[in-house]
Every structure is written in C-alpha cells, then in structure tokens.
N, CA, C, O and the ligand as a Tripos MOL2 file, in Angstrom:
@<TRIPOS>MOLECULE
protein
  317   315    80     0     0
PROTEIN
NO_CHARGES

@<TRIPOS>ATOM
      1 N          12.0860    6.6930   76.1060 N.3       1 MET1
      2 CA         11.3220    7.7590   75.4510 C.3       1 MET1
      3 C           9.9530    7.2300   75.0550 C.2       1 MET1
      4 O           9.8470    6.1920   74.4030 O.2       1 MET1
      5 N           8.9340    7.9240   75.4380 N.am      2 ASN2
      6 CA          7.5830    7.5290   75.0690 C.3       2 ASN2
      7 C           7.2110    8.1830   73.7420 C.2       2 ASN2
      8 O           7.0540    9.4010   73.6560 O.2       2 ASN2
      9 N           7.0740    7.3580   72.7170 N.am      3 LEU3
     10 CA          6.7800    7.8910   71.4000 C.3       3 LEU3
     11 C           5.2920    7.8990   71.1110 C.2       3 LEU3
     12 O           4.8600    8.4170   70.0810 O.2       3 LEU3
     13 N           4.5050    7.3290   72.0110 N.am      4 GLY4
     14 CA          3.0750    7.2920   71.7670 C.3       4 GLY4
     15 C           2.7740    6.6220   70.4340 C.2       4 GLY4
     16 O           3.3140    5.5590   70.1270 O.2       4 GLY4
     17 N           1.9300    7.2340   69.6660 N.am      5 HIS5
     18 CA          1.5840    6.6670   68.3700 C.3       5 HIS5
     19 C           2.3730    7.3180   67.2480 C.2       5 HIS5
     20 O           2.1500    7.0270   66.0720 O.2       5 HIS5
     21 N           3.2930    8.1960   67.6120 N.am      6 ASP6
     22 CA          4.0360    8.9160   66.5900 C.3       6 ASP6
     23 C           5.2100    8.0740   66.1340 C.2       6 ASP6
     24 O           6.1370    7.8230   66.9050 O.2       6 ASP6
     25 N           5.1770    7.6460   64.9100 N.am      7 ARG7
     26 CA          6.2480    6.7970   64.3940 C.3       7 ARG7
     27 C           7.1370    7.5520   63.4120 C.2       7 ARG7
     28 O           7.9940    6.9570   62.7590 O.2       7 ARG7
     29 N           6.9350    8.8390   63.3130 N.am      8 ARG8
     30 CA          7.7390    9.6130   62.3660 C.3       8 ARG8
     31 C           9.0530   10.0340   63.0330 C.2       8 ARG8
     32 O           9.0630   10.5910   64.1310 O.2       8 ARG8
     33 N          10.1440    9.7560   62.3470 N.am      9 PHE9
     34 CA         11.4560   10.1050   62.8630 C.3       9 PHE9
     35 C          12.1750   10.9720   61.8370 C.2       9 PHE9
     36 O          11.9670   10.8440   60.6310 O.2       9 PHE9
     37 N          13.0280   11.8570   62.3490 N.am     10 ASP10
     38 CA         13.9490   12.5700   61.4740 C.3      10 ASP10
     39 C          15.1870   11.7020   61.3010 C.2      10 ASP10
     40 O          15.7270   11.1800   62.2760 O.2      10 ASP10
     41 N          15.6290   11.5490   60.0770 N.am     11 VAL11
     42 CA         16.8110   10.7340   59.8070 C.3      11 VAL11
     43 C          17.8640   11.5870   59.1200 C.2      11 VAL11
     44 O          17.5540   12.5290   58.3910 O.2      11 VAL11
     45 N          19.1160   11.2310   59.3710 N.am     12 GLU12
     46 CA         20.2130   11.9890   58.7770 C.3      12 GLU12
     47 C          21.3570   11.0450   58.4570 C.2      12 GLU12
     48 O          21.7180   10.1920   59.2670 O.2      12 GLU12
     49 N          21.9200   11.2020   57.2790 N.am     13 LEU13
     50 CA         23.1520   10.5040   56.9060 C.3      13 LEU13
     51 C          24.2480   11.5390   56.7890 C.2      13 LEU13
     52 O          24.0950   12.5540   56.1100 O.2      13 LEU13
     53 N          25.3720   11.2660   57.4670 N.am     14 SER14
     54 CA         26.4880   12.2150   57.4560 C.3      14 SER14
     55 C          27.4080   11.9190   56.2800 C.2      14 SER14
     56 O          28.4670   11.3110   56.4330 O.2      14 SER14
     57 N          26.9770   12.3640   55.1050 N.am     15 LEU15
     58 CA         27.8220   12.2010   53.9340 C.3      15 LEU15
     59 C          28.9240   13.2620   53.9500 C.2      15 LEU15
     60 O          28.7330   14.3400   54.5130 O.2      15 LEU15
     61 N          30.0710   12.9670   53.3390 N.am     16 PRO16
     62 CA         31.2020   13.8960   53.4180 C.3      16 PRO16
     63 C          30.8860   15.2930   52.8650 C.2      16 PRO16
     64 O          31.3120   16.2920   53.4450 O.2      16 PRO16
     65 N          30.1620   15.3730   51.7790 N.am     17 GLN17
     66 CA         29.9390   16.6730   51.1490 C.3      17 GLN17
     67 C          28.7700   17.4310   51.7700 C.2      17 GLN17
     68 O          28.8430   18.6380   52.0000 O.2      17 GLN17
     69 N          27.7040   16.7030   52.0340 N.am     18 ARG18
     70 CA         26.5220   17.3560   52.6020 C.3      18 ARG18
     71 C          25.6870   16.3030   53.3120 C.2      18 ARG18
     72 O          25.5470   15.1880   52.8080 O.2      18 ARG18
     73 N          25.1300   16.6330   54.4700 N.am     19 PRO19
     74 CA         24.2520   15.6790   55.1480 C.3      19 PRO19
     75 C          22.9720   15.4710   54.3460 C.2      19 PRO19
     76 O          22.4410   16.4080   53.7500 O.2      19 PRO19
     77 N          22.4880   14.2420   54.3390 N.am     20 LEU20
     78 CA         21.1800   13.9410   53.7670 C.3      20 LEU20
     79 C          20.1860   13.8680   54.9080 C.2      20 LEU20
     80 O          20.3850   13.1120   55.8590 O.2      20 LEU20
     81 N          19.1150   14.6470   54.8230 N.am     21 ARG21
     82 CA         18.1260   14.6410   55.8870 C.3      21 ARG21
     83 C          16.7580   14.3140   55.3140 C.2      21 ARG21
     84 O          16.4520   14.6360   54.1660 O.2      21 ARG21
     85 N          15.9530   13.6760   56.1280 N.am     22 GLY22
     86 CA         14.6060   13.3630   55.7050 C.3      22 GLY22
     87 C          13.7520   12.9720   56.8910 C.2      22 GLY22
     88 O          14.2220   12.9130   58.0280 O.2      22 GLY22
     89 N          12.5070   12.7110   56.6090 N.am     23 VAL23
     90 CA         11.5740   12.2440   57.6280 C.3      23 VAL23
     91 C          11.0240   10.9090   57.1590 C.2      23 VAL23
     92 O          10.5590   10.7880   56.0260 O.2      23 VAL23
     93 N          11.0760    9.9050   58.0260 N.am     24 THR24
     94 CA         10.6580    8.5650   57.6560 C.3      24 THR24
     95 C           9.7860    7.9910   58.7520 C.2      24 THR24
     96 O           9.9450    8.3220   59.9280 O.2      24 THR24
     97 N           8.8660    7.1320   58.3590 N.am     25 GLU25
     98 CA          8.0860    6.3880   59.3410 C.3      25 GLU25
     99 C           8.6890    5.0020   59.4950 C.2      25 GLU25
    100 O           8.9620    4.3220   58.5060 O.2      25 GLU25
    101 N           8.8950    4.5850   60.7420 N.am     26 PHE26
    102 CA          9.3710    3.2400   61.0260 C.3      26 PHE26
    103 C           8.3100    2.5220   61.8510 C.2      26 PHE26
    104 O           7.5980    3.1470   62.6370 O.2      26 PHE26
    105 N           8.2070    1.2050   61.6690 N.am     27 PRO27
    106 CA          7.3160    0.4390   62.5590 C.3      27 PRO27
    107 C           7.7600    0.6210   64.0060 C.2      27 PRO27
    108 O           8.9520    0.7540   64.2860 O.2      27 PRO27
    109 N           6.8030    0.6260   64.9140 N.am     28 GLU28
    110 CA          7.1050    0.9970   66.2910 C.3      28 GLU28
    111 C           7.8630   -0.0740   67.0600 C.2      28 GLU28
    112 O           8.7460    0.2520   67.8540 O.2      28 GLU28
    113 N           7.5410   -1.3290   66.8450 N.am     29 THR29
    114 CA          7.9780   -2.3500   67.7930 C.3      29 THR29
    115 C           9.1580   -3.1890   67.3190 C.2      29 THR29
    116 O           9.9270   -3.6910   68.1390 O.2      29 THR29
    117 N           9.3070   -3.3440   66.0260 N.am     30 ARG30
    118 CA         10.3530   -4.2580   65.5630 C.3      30 ARG30
    119 C          11.7300   -3.7880   66.0150 C.2      30 ARG30
    120 O          12.0510   -2.6040   65.9120 O.2      30 ARG30
    121 N          12.5420   -4.7150   66.5170 N.am     31 THR31
    122 CA         13.8690   -4.3390   66.9950 C.3      31 THR31
    123 C          14.7820   -3.9590   65.8410 C.2      31 THR31
    124 O          15.7460   -3.2190   66.0330 O.2      31 THR31
    125 N          14.4880   -4.4600   64.6390 N.am     32 ASP32
    126 CA         15.3390   -4.1390   63.4890 C.3      32 ASP32
    127 C          14.7030   -3.0630   62.6160 C.2      32 ASP32
    128 O          14.9420   -2.9950   61.4100 O.2      32 ASP32
    129 N          13.8900   -2.2250   63.2520 N.am     33 ARG33
    130 CA         13.1210   -1.2590   62.4550 C.3      33 ARG33
    131 C          14.0030   -0.2660   61.7150 C.2      33 ARG33
    132 O          13.5850    0.2990   60.7050 O.2      33 ARG33
    133 N          15.2240   -0.0460   62.2090 N.am     34 PHE34
    134 CA         16.0850    0.9130   61.5290 C.3      34 PHE34
    135 C          16.9600    0.2580   60.4660 C.2      34 PHE34
    136 O          17.7990    0.9150   59.8490 O.2      34 PHE34
    137 N          16.7580   -1.0420   60.2570 N.am     35 ALA35
    138 CA         17.5710   -1.7740   59.2790 C.3      35 ALA35
    139 C          17.5610   -1.1300   57.8850 C.2      35 ALA35
    140 O          18.6130   -1.0630   57.2480 O.2      35 ALA35
    141 N          16.4180   -0.6570   57.3960 N.am     36 PRO36
    142 CA         16.4390   -0.0400   56.0640 C.3      36 PRO36
    143 C          17.3200    1.2170   56.0190 C.2      36 PRO36
    144 O          18.0030    1.4670   55.0250 O.2      36 PRO36
    145 N          17.2980    1.9890   57.0830 N.am     37 LEU37
    146 CA         18.1380    3.1860   57.1340 C.3      37 LEU37
    147 C          19.6110    2.7980   57.1850 C.2      37 LEU37
    148 O          20.4420    3.4110   56.5150 O.2      37 LEU37
    149 N          19.9350    1.7750   57.9820 N.am     38 ILE38
    150 CA         21.3160    1.3300   58.0940 C.3      38 ILE38
    151 C          21.7960    0.7810   56.7510 C.2      38 ILE38
    152 O          22.9360    1.0150   56.3490 O.2      38 ILE38
    153 N          20.9220    0.0530   56.0650 N.am     39 ALA39
    154 CA         21.2820   -0.4660   54.7470 C.3      39 ALA39
    155 C          21.5130    0.6780   53.7680 C.2      39 ALA39
    156 O          22.4030    0.6070   52.9210 O.2      39 ALA39
    157 N          20.7120    1.7290   53.8860 N.am     40 TRP40
    158 CA         20.8740    2.9030   53.0380 C.3      40 TRP40
    159 C          22.2310    3.5560   53.3180 C.2      40 TRP40
    160 O          22.9600    3.9190   52.3950 O.2      40 TRP40
    161 N          22.5580    3.7000   54.6120 N.am     41 ALA41
    162 CA         23.8470    4.2780   54.9820 C.3      41 ALA41
    163 C          24.9880    3.4200   54.4560 C.2      41 ALA41
    164 O          26.0000    3.9400   53.9860 O.2      41 ALA41
    165 N          24.8200    2.0930   54.5370 N.am     42 ARG42
    166 CA         25.8810    1.2060   54.0670 C.3      42 ARG42
    167 C          26.0650    1.3060   52.5590 C.2      42 ARG42
    168 O          27.1900    1.2480   52.0620 O.2      42 ARG42
    169 N          24.9720    1.4560   51.8380 N.am     43 SER43
    170 CA         25.1080    1.5740   50.3860 C.3      43 SER43
    171 C          25.8710    2.8420   50.0180 C.2      43 SER43
    172 O          26.6500    2.8480   49.0640 O.2      43 SER43
    173 N          25.6470    3.9220   50.7800 N.am     44 TRP44
    174 CA         26.4270    5.1390   50.5630 C.3      44 TRP44
    175 C          27.8830    4.9170   50.9520 C.2      44 TRP44
    176 O          28.7940    5.3800   50.2670 O.2      44 TRP44
    177 N          28.0980    4.1950   52.0720 N.am     45 ALA45
    178 CA         29.4690    3.9090   52.5190 C.3      45 ALA45
    179 C          30.2200    3.1270   51.4500 C.2      45 ALA45
    180 O          31.3870    3.4000   51.1720 O.2      45 ALA45
    181 N          29.5340    2.1470   50.8510 N.am     46 ASN46
    182 CA         30.1640    1.3590   49.7950 C.3      46 ASN46
    183 C          30.4440    2.2230   48.5650 C.2      46 ASN46
    184 O          31.5040    2.1310   47.9450 O.2      46 ASN46
    185 N          29.4720    3.0560   48.2350 N.am     47 TYR47
    186 CA         29.6180    3.8930   47.0420 C.3      47 TYR47
    187 C          30.7600    4.8850   47.2070 C.2      47 TYR47
    188 O          31.5370    5.1060   46.2780 O.2      47 TYR47
    189 N          30.8600    5.4870   48.4010 N.am     48 LEU48
    190 CA         31.8780    6.5100   48.6560 C.3      48 LEU48
    191 C          33.1620    5.9110   49.2100 C.2      48 LEU48
    192 O          34.1900    6.5840   49.2880 O.2      48 LEU48
    193 N          33.0940    4.6270   49.5980 N.am     49 ASN49
    194 CA         34.2370    3.9420   50.2180 C.3      49 ASN49
    195 C          34.7540    4.7040   51.4390 C.2      49 ASN49
    196 O          35.9570    4.8980   51.6150 O.2      49 ASN49
    197 N          33.8110    5.1250   52.2680 N.am     50 THR50
    198 CA         34.1610    5.8170   53.5050 C.3      50 THR50
    199 C          33.0510    5.5680   54.5220 C.2      50 THR50
    200 O          31.8990    5.3920   54.1240 O.2      50 THR50
    201 N          33.3510    5.5460   55.8110 N.am     51 PRO51
    202 CA         32.2860    5.3460   56.7980 C.3      51 PRO51
    203 C          31.2470    6.4700   56.7300 C.2      51 PRO51
    204 O          31.5900    7.6360   56.5310 O.2      51 PRO51
    205 N          29.9970    6.1080   56.8950 N.am     52 VAL52
    206 CA         28.8960    7.0740   56.8460 C.3      52 VAL52
    207 C          28.0870    6.9610   58.1420 C.2      52 VAL52
    208 O          27.5360    5.9040   58.4510 O.2      52 VAL52
    209 N          28.0270    8.0470   58.8820 N.am     53 GLY53
    210 CA         27.2340    8.0660   60.1070 C.3      53 GLY53
    211 C          25.7600    8.2190   59.7990 C.2      53 GLY53
    212 O          25.3720    8.9100   58.8570 O.2      53 GLY53
    213 N          24.9400    7.5590   60.6130 N.am     54 TRP54
    214 CA         23.4860    7.7020   60.4730 C.3      54 TRP54
    215 C          22.8950    8.0520   61.8320 C.2      54 TRP54
    216 O          23.4260    7.6710   62.8750 O.2      54 TRP54
    217 N          21.7990    8.7760   61.7990 N.am     55 ARG55
    218 CA         21.1940    9.2220   63.0460 C.3      55 ARG55
    219 C          19.6810    9.2700   62.9030 C.2      55 ARG55
    220 O          19.1500    9.7140   61.8850 O.2      55 ARG55
    221 N          19.0140    8.8140   63.9200 N.am     56 VAL56
    222 CA         17.5510    8.8850   63.9790 C.3      56 VAL56
    223 C          17.2010    9.7630   65.1680 C.2      56 VAL56
    224 O          17.6330    9.4980   66.2900 O.2      56 VAL56
    225 N          16.4310   10.7910   64.9280 N.am     57 SER57
    226 CA         16.0410   11.6560   66.0410 C.3      57 SER57
    227 C          14.5430   11.9060   66.0110 C.2      57 SER57
    228 O          13.8610   11.6880   65.0090 O.2      57 SER57
    229 N          14.0690   12.3720   67.1500 N.am     58 HIS58
    230 CA         12.6410   12.6040   67.3020 C.3      58 HIS58
    231 C          12.4840   13.8540   68.1520 C.2      58 HIS58
    232 O          12.9320   13.8960   69.2980 O.2      58 HIS58
    233 N          11.8520   14.8600   67.5920 N.am     59 ASN59
    234 CA         11.6970   16.1460   68.2900 C.3      59 ASN59
    235 C          13.0380   16.6780   68.7930 C.2      59 ASN59
    236 O          13.1280   17.2230   69.8940 O.2      59 ASN59
    237 N          14.0770   16.5140   67.9720 N.am     60 GLY60
    238 CA         15.3740   17.0710   68.3140 C.3      60 GLY60
    239 C          16.2250   16.2130   69.2240 C.2      60 GLY60
    240 O          17.3770   16.5600   69.4830 O.2      60 GLY60
    241 N          15.6990   15.1020   69.7200 N.am     61 THR61
    242 CA         16.4590   14.2210   70.6000 C.3      61 THR61
    243 C          16.9340   13.0100   69.8170 C.2      61 THR61
    244 O          16.1420   12.3490   69.1460 O.2      61 THR61
    245 N          18.2240   12.7210   69.9000 N.am     62 THR62
    246 CA         18.7560   11.5560   69.2090 C.3      62 THR62
    247 C          18.1570   10.2920   69.8050 C.2      62 THR62
    248 O          18.1940   10.0770   71.0160 O.2      62 THR62
    249 N          17.6080    9.4690   68.9370 N.am     63 PHE63
    250 CA         16.9550    8.2410   69.3660 C.3      63 PHE63
    251 C          17.8800    7.0410   69.1640 C.2      63 PHE63
    252 O          17.9270    6.1410   70.0020 O.2      63 PHE63
    253 N          18.6060    7.0320   68.0620 N.am     64 ASP64
    254 CA         19.5700    5.9760   67.7970 C.3      64 ASP64
    255 C          20.5330    6.4990   66.7470 C.2      64 ASP64
    256 O          20.1720    7.3210   65.9040 O.2      64 ASP64
    257 N          21.7670    6.0080   66.8120 N.am     65 GLU65
    258 CA         22.7420    6.4480   65.8270 C.3      65 GLU65
    259 C          23.8320    5.4080   65.7040 C.2      65 GLU65
    260 O          23.9820    4.5380   66.5610 O.2      65 GLU65
    261 N          24.5870    5.5090   64.6310 N.am     66 GLY66
    262 CA         25.6600    4.5490   64.4100 C.3      66 GLY66
    263 C          26.4670    4.9640   63.2000 C.2      66 GLY66
    264 O          26.2510    6.0250   62.6150 O.2      66 GLY66
    265 N          27.3990    4.1050   62.8400 N.am     67 VAL67
    266 CA         28.2420    4.3590   61.6760 C.3      67 VAL67
    267 C          28.2150    3.1200   60.7930 C.2      67 VAL67
    268 O          28.4450    2.0060   61.2650 O.2      67 VAL67
    269 N          27.9340    3.3190   59.5170 N.am     68 ALA68
    270 CA         27.9780    2.2230   58.5550 C.3      68 ALA68
    271 C          29.3360    2.2460   57.8680 C.2      68 ALA68
    272 O          29.7800    3.2760   57.3610 O.2      68 ALA68
    273 N          29.9840    1.0870   57.8630 N.am     69 HIS69
    274 CA         31.3080    1.0020   57.2510 C.3      69 HIS69
    275 C          31.2050    0.3470   55.8800 C.2      69 HIS69
    276 O          30.3240   -0.4800   55.6440 O.2      69 HIS69
    277 N          32.1000    0.7160   54.9860 N.am     70 PRO70
    278 CA         32.0780    0.0730   53.6700 C.3      70 PRO70
    279 C          32.3330   -1.4220   53.8080 C.2      70 PRO70
    280 O          33.1390   -1.8530   54.6330 O.2      70 PRO70
    281 N          31.6490   -2.1910   53.0050 N.am     71 CYS71
    282 CA         31.8600   -3.6350   52.9800 C.3      71 CYS71
    283 C          33.2410   -3.9200   52.4110 C.2      71 CYS71
    284 O          33.6280   -3.3560   51.3880 O.2      71 CYS71
    285 N          33.9930   -4.8080   53.0880 N.am     72 PRO72
    286 CA         35.3390   -5.1110   52.5940 C.3      72 PRO72
    287 C          35.3400   -6.1040   51.4300 C.2      72 PRO72
    288 O          36.3760   -6.3240   50.8030 O.2      72 PRO72
    289 N          34.1780   -6.7040   51.1400 N.am     73 HIS73
    290 CA         34.1390   -7.7520   50.1030 C.3      73 HIS73
    291 C          33.6220   -7.1650   48.7960 C.2      73 HIS73
    292 O          32.6950   -7.7050   48.1920 O.2      73 HIS73
    293 N          34.1930   -6.1140   48.3820 N.am     74 ARG74
    294 CA         33.6030   -5.3480   47.2910 C.3      74 ARG74
    295 C          33.2460   -6.2190   46.0850 C.2      74 ARG74
    296 O          34.0840   -6.9300   45.5290 O.2      74 ARG74
    297 N          31.9930   -6.1380   45.7110 N.am     75 GLY75
    298 CA         31.5580   -6.7890   44.4970 C.3      75 GLY75
    299 C          30.7770   -8.0730   44.6770 C.2      75 GLY75
    300 O          29.8030   -8.3010   43.9590 O.2      75 GLY75
    301 N          31.1770   -8.9270   45.6240 N.am     76 TYR76
    302 CA         30.5790  -10.2650   45.7220 C.3      76 TYR76
    303 C          30.0390  -10.5090   47.1100 C.2      76 TYR76
    304 O          30.5500  -11.3700   47.8260 O.2      76 TYR76
    305 N          29.0400   -9.7880   47.5000 N.am     77 CYS77
    306 CA         28.6220   -9.8790   48.8900 C.3      77 CYS77
    307 C          27.2210   -9.3210   49.0350 C.2      77 CYS77
    308 O          26.7870   -8.4770   48.2510 O.2      77 CYS77
    309 N          26.5180   -9.8070   50.0530 N.am     78 SER78
    310 CA         25.1980   -9.2630   50.3320 C.3      78 SER78
    311 C          25.1140   -8.8130   51.7780 C.2      78 SER78
    312 O          24.0230   -8.7580   52.3450 O.2      78 SER78
    313 N          26.2400   -8.4930   52.3800 N.am     79 CYS79
    314 CA         26.1860   -8.0870   53.7860 C.3      79 CYS79
    315 C          25.7630   -6.6280   53.9370 C.2      79 CYS79
    316 O          25.6680   -6.1260   55.0570 O.2      79 CYS79
    317 ZN         30.5040   -7.7930   52.6430 Zn       80 ZN80
@<TRIPOS>BOND
     1     1     2 1
     2     2     3 1
     3     3     4 2
     4     3     5 am
     5     5     6 1
     6     6     7 1
     7     7     8 2
     8     7     9 am
     9     9    10 1
    10    10    11 1
    11    11    12 2
    12    11    13 am
    13    13    14 1
    14    14    15 1
    15    15    16 2
    16    15    17 am
    17    17    18 1
    18    18    19 1
    19    19    20 2
    20    19    21 am
    21    21    22 1
    22    22    23 1
    23    23    24 2
    24    23    25 am
    25    25    26 1
    26    26    27 1
    27    27    28 2
    28    27    29 am
    29    29    30 1
    30    30    31 1
    31    31    32 2
    32    31    33 am
    33    33    34 1
    34    34    35 1
    35    35    36 2
    36    35    37 am
    37    37    38 1
    38    38    39 1
    39    39    40 2
    40    39    41 am
    41    41    42 1
    42    42    43 1
    43    43    44 2
    44    43    45 am
    45    45    46 1
    46    46    47 1
    47    47    48 2
    48    47    49 am
    49    49    50 1
    50    50    51 1
    51    51    52 2
    52    51    53 am
    53    53    54 1
    54    54    55 1
    55    55    56 2
    56    55    57 am
    57    57    58 1
    58    58    59 1
    59    59    60 2
    60    59    61 am
    61    61    62 1
    62    62    63 1
    63    63    64 2
    64    63    65 am
    65    65    66 1
    66    66    67 1
    67    67    68 2
    68    67    69 am
    69    69    70 1
    70    70    71 1
    71    71    72 2
    72    71    73 am
    73    73    74 1
    74    74    75 1
    75    75    76 2
    76    75    77 am
    77    77    78 1
    78    78    79 1
    79    79    80 2
    80    79    81 am
    81    81    82 1
    82    82    83 1
    83    83    84 2
    84    83    85 am
    85    85    86 1
    86    86    87 1
    87    87    88 2
    88    87    89 am
    89    89    90 1
    90    90    91 1
    91    91    92 2
    92    91    93 am
    93    93    94 1
    94    94    95 1
    95    95    96 2
    96    95    97 am
    97    97    98 1
    98    98    99 1
    99    99   100 2
   100    99   101 am
   101   101   102 1
   102   102   103 1
   103   103   104 2
   104   103   105 am
   105   105   106 1
   106   106   107 1
   107   107   108 2
   108   107   109 am
   109   109   110 1
   110   110   111 1
   111   111   112 2
   112   111   113 am
   113   113   114 1
   114   114   115 1
   115   115   116 2
   116   115   117 am
   117   117   118 1
   118   118   119 1
   119   119   120 2
   120   119   121 am
   121   121   122 1
   122   122   123 1
   123   123   124 2
   124   123   125 am
   125   125   126 1
   126   126   127 1
   127   127   128 2
   128   127   129 am
   129   129   130 1
   130   130   131 1
   131   131   132 2
   132   131   133 am
   133   133   134 1
   134   134   135 1
   135   135   136 2
   136   135   137 am
   137   137   138 1
   138   138   139 1
   139   139   140 2
   140   139   141 am
   141   141   142 1
   142   142   143 1
   143   143   144 2
   144   143   145 am
   145   145   146 1
   146   146   147 1
   147   147   148 2
   148   147   149 am
   149   149   150 1
   150   150   151 1
   151   151   152 2
   152   151   153 am
   153   153   154 1
   154   154   155 1
   155   155   156 2
   156   155   157 am
   157   157   158 1
   158   158   159 1
   159   159   160 2
   160   159   161 am
   161   161   162 1
   162   162   163 1
   163   163   164 2
   164   163   165 am
   165   165   166 1
   166   166   167 1
   167   167   168 2
   168   167   169 am
   169   169   170 1
   170   170   171 1
   171   171   172 2
   172   171   173 am
   173   173   174 1
   174   174   175 1
   175   175   176 2
   176   175   177 am
   177   177   178 1
   178   178   179 1
   179   179   180 2
   180   179   181 am
   181   181   182 1
   182   182   183 1
   183   183   184 2
   184   183   185 am
   185   185   186 1
   186   186   187 1
   187   187   188 2
   188   187   189 am
   189   189   190 1
   190   190   191 1
   191   191   192 2
   192   191   193 am
   193   193   194 1
   194   194   195 1
   195   195   196 2
   196   195   197 am
   197   197   198 1
   198   198   199 1
   199   199   200 2
   200   199   201 am
   201   201   202 1
   202   202   203 1
   203   203   204 2
   204   203   205 am
   205   205   206 1
   206   206   207 1
   207   207   208 2
   208   207   209 am
   209   209   210 1
   210   210   211 1
   211   211   212 2
   212   211   213 am
   213   213   214 1
   214   214   215 1
   215   215   216 2
   216   215   217 am
   217   217   218 1
   218   218   219 1
   219   219   220 2
   220   219   221 am
   221   221   222 1
   222   222   223 1
   223   223   224 2
   224   223   225 am
   225   225   226 1
   226   226   227 1
   227   227   228 2
   228   227   229 am
   229   229   230 1
   230   230   231 1
   231   231   232 2
   232   231   233 am
   233   233   234 1
   234   234   235 1
   235   235   236 2
   236   235   237 am
   237   237   238 1
   238   238   239 1
   239   239   240 2
   240   239   241 am
   241   241   242 1
   242   242   243 1
   243   243   244 2
   244   243   245 am
   245   245   246 1
   246   246   247 1
   247   247   248 2
   248   247   249 am
   249   249   250 1
   250   250   251 1
   251   251   252 2
   252   251   253 am
   253   253   254 1
   254   254   255 1
   255   255   256 2
   256   255   257 am
   257   257   258 1
   258   258   259 1
   259   259   260 2
   260   259   261 am
   261   261   262 1
   262   262   263 1
   263   263   264 2
   264   263   265 am
   265   265   266 1
   266   266   267 1
   267   267   268 2
   268   267   269 am
   269   269   270 1
   270   270   271 1
   271   271   272 2
   272   271   273 am
   273   273   274 1
   274   274   275 1
   275   275   276 2
   276   275   277 am
   277   277   278 1
   278   278   279 1
   279   279   280 2
   280   279   281 am
   281   281   282 1
   282   282   283 1
   283   283   284 2
   284   283   285 am
   285   285   286 1
   286   286   287 1
   287   287   288 2
   288   287   289 am
   289   289   290 1
   290   290   291 1
   291   291   292 2
   292   291   293 am
   293   293   294 1
   294   294   295 1
   295   295   296 2
   296   295   297 am
   297   297   298 1
   298   298   299 1
   299   299   300 2
   300   299   301 am
   301   301   302 1
   302   302   303 1
   303   303   304 2
   304   303   305 am
   305   305   306 1
   306   306   307 1
   307   307   308 2
   308   307   309 am
   309   309   310 1
   310   310   311 1
   311   311   312 2
   312   311   313 am
   313   313   314 1
   314   314   315 1
   315   315   316 2
@<TRIPOS>SUBSTRUCTURE
     1 MET1         2 RESIDUE 1 A MET
     2 ASN2         6 RESIDUE 1 A ASN
     3 LEU3        10 RESIDUE 1 A LEU
     4 GLY4        14 RESIDUE 1 A GLY
     5 HIS5        18 RESIDUE 1 A HIS
     6 ASP6        22 RESIDUE 1 A ASP
     7 ARG7        26 RESIDUE 1 A ARG
     8 ARG8        30 RESIDUE 1 A ARG
     9 PHE9        34 RESIDUE 1 A PHE
    10 ASP10       38 RESIDUE 1 A ASP
    11 VAL11       42 RESIDUE 1 A VAL
    12 GLU12       46 RESIDUE 1 A GLU
    13 LEU13       50 RESIDUE 1 A LEU
    14 SER14       54 RESIDUE 1 A SER
    15 LEU15       58 RESIDUE 1 A LEU
    16 PRO16       62 RESIDUE 1 A PRO
    17 GLN17       66 RESIDUE 1 A GLN
    18 ARG18       70 RESIDUE 1 A ARG
    19 PRO19       74 RESIDUE 1 A PRO
    20 LEU20       78 RESIDUE 1 A LEU
    21 ARG21       82 RESIDUE 1 A ARG
    22 GLY22       86 RESIDUE 1 A GLY
    23 VAL23       90 RESIDUE 1 A VAL
    24 THR24       94 RESIDUE 1 A THR
    25 GLU25       98 RESIDUE 1 A GLU
    26 PHE26      102 RESIDUE 1 A PHE
    27 PRO27      106 RESIDUE 1 A PRO
    28 GLU28      110 RESIDUE 1 A GLU
    29 THR29      114 RESIDUE 1 A THR
    30 ARG30      118 RESIDUE 1 A ARG
    31 THR31      122 RESIDUE 1 A THR
    32 ASP32      126 RESIDUE 1 A ASP
    33 ARG33      130 RESIDUE 1 A ARG
    34 PHE34      134 RESIDUE 1 A PHE
    35 ALA35      138 RESIDUE 1 A ALA
    36 PRO36      142 RESIDUE 1 A PRO
    37 LEU37      146 RESIDUE 1 A LEU
    38 ILE38      150 RESIDUE 1 A ILE
    39 ALA39      154 RESIDUE 1 A ALA
    40 TRP40      158 RESIDUE 1 A TRP
    41 ALA41      162 RESIDUE 1 A ALA
    42 ARG42      166 RESIDUE 1 A ARG
    43 SER43      170 RESIDUE 1 A SER
    44 TRP44      174 RESIDUE 1 A TRP
    45 ALA45      178 RESIDUE 1 A ALA
    46 ASN46      182 RESIDUE 1 A ASN
    47 TYR47      186 RESIDUE 1 A TYR
    48 LEU48      190 RESIDUE 1 A LEU
    49 ASN49      194 RESIDUE 1 A ASN
    50 THR50      198 RESIDUE 1 A THR
    51 PRO51      202 RESIDUE 1 A PRO
    52 VAL52      206 RESIDUE 1 A VAL
    53 GLY53      210 RESIDUE 1 A GLY
    54 TRP54      214 RESIDUE 1 A TRP
    55 ARG55      218 RESIDUE 1 A ARG
    56 VAL56      222 RESIDUE 1 A VAL
    57 SER57      226 RESIDUE 1 A SER
    58 HIS58      230 RESIDUE 1 A HIS
    59 ASN59      234 RESIDUE 1 A ASN
    60 GLY60      238 RESIDUE 1 A GLY
    61 THR61      242 RESIDUE 1 A THR
    62 THR62      246 RESIDUE 1 A THR
    63 PHE63      250 RESIDUE 1 A PHE
    64 ASP64      254 RESIDUE 1 A ASP
    65 GLU65      258 RESIDUE 1 A GLU
    66 GLY66      262 RESIDUE 1 A GLY
    67 VAL67      266 RESIDUE 1 A VAL
    68 ALA68      270 RESIDUE 1 A ALA
    69 HIS69      274 RESIDUE 1 A HIS
    70 PRO70      278 RESIDUE 1 A PRO
    71 CYS71      282 RESIDUE 1 A CYS
    72 PRO72      286 RESIDUE 1 A PRO
    73 HIS73      290 RESIDUE 1 A HIS
    74 ARG74      294 RESIDUE 1 A ARG
    75 GLY75      298 RESIDUE 1 A GLY
    76 TYR76      302 RESIDUE 1 A TYR
    77 CYS77      306 RESIDUE 1 A CYS
    78 SER78      310 RESIDUE 1 A SER
    79 CYS79      314 RESIDUE 1 A CYS
    80 ZN80       317 GROUP 0 **** ****
C-alpha cells in the first residue's frame, strides 16, 4: 500500500463492551511503529483480563491487526 506522506491511521481496539476508535499518526518507516498501540491494547487486556483485538486501517483498508493477550505475570512484569 502506498501511503505517500499520509501517516494518519484509523485505530480500533475491540473491547468487550464497546470498540474504542481513534485517529493516530505513526512514524512512516519504523518497523515497530505500532508498538504504542499494541502496548495500549495490552494494558486494556491486562485490565480486563481478556484478549483485546487491535486494528490499524487507512481509508477503510486494514493495514495491520492483531490480538493483545493479558500478561500471565500479573503484577511483577514489564512485558
Ligand atoms: Zn508479563
């Protein structure tokens, strides 16, 4: 997908009660550019103790997606 200079993505977290949606800018080239979103999804997964799906889309096309799982080391971990 050619994103040109547009770095704005639509993001969504599939929380059990209601999806969280927003628009975020990510750096264009870094391979770990979605790390902050994944960390956000993981923090929700830990808080809710349930897997939380995350999705990045651009103009309605899914660009990347995944599922963040709750950390099994509750309390003493930085993963
Ligand atoms: Zn952990």
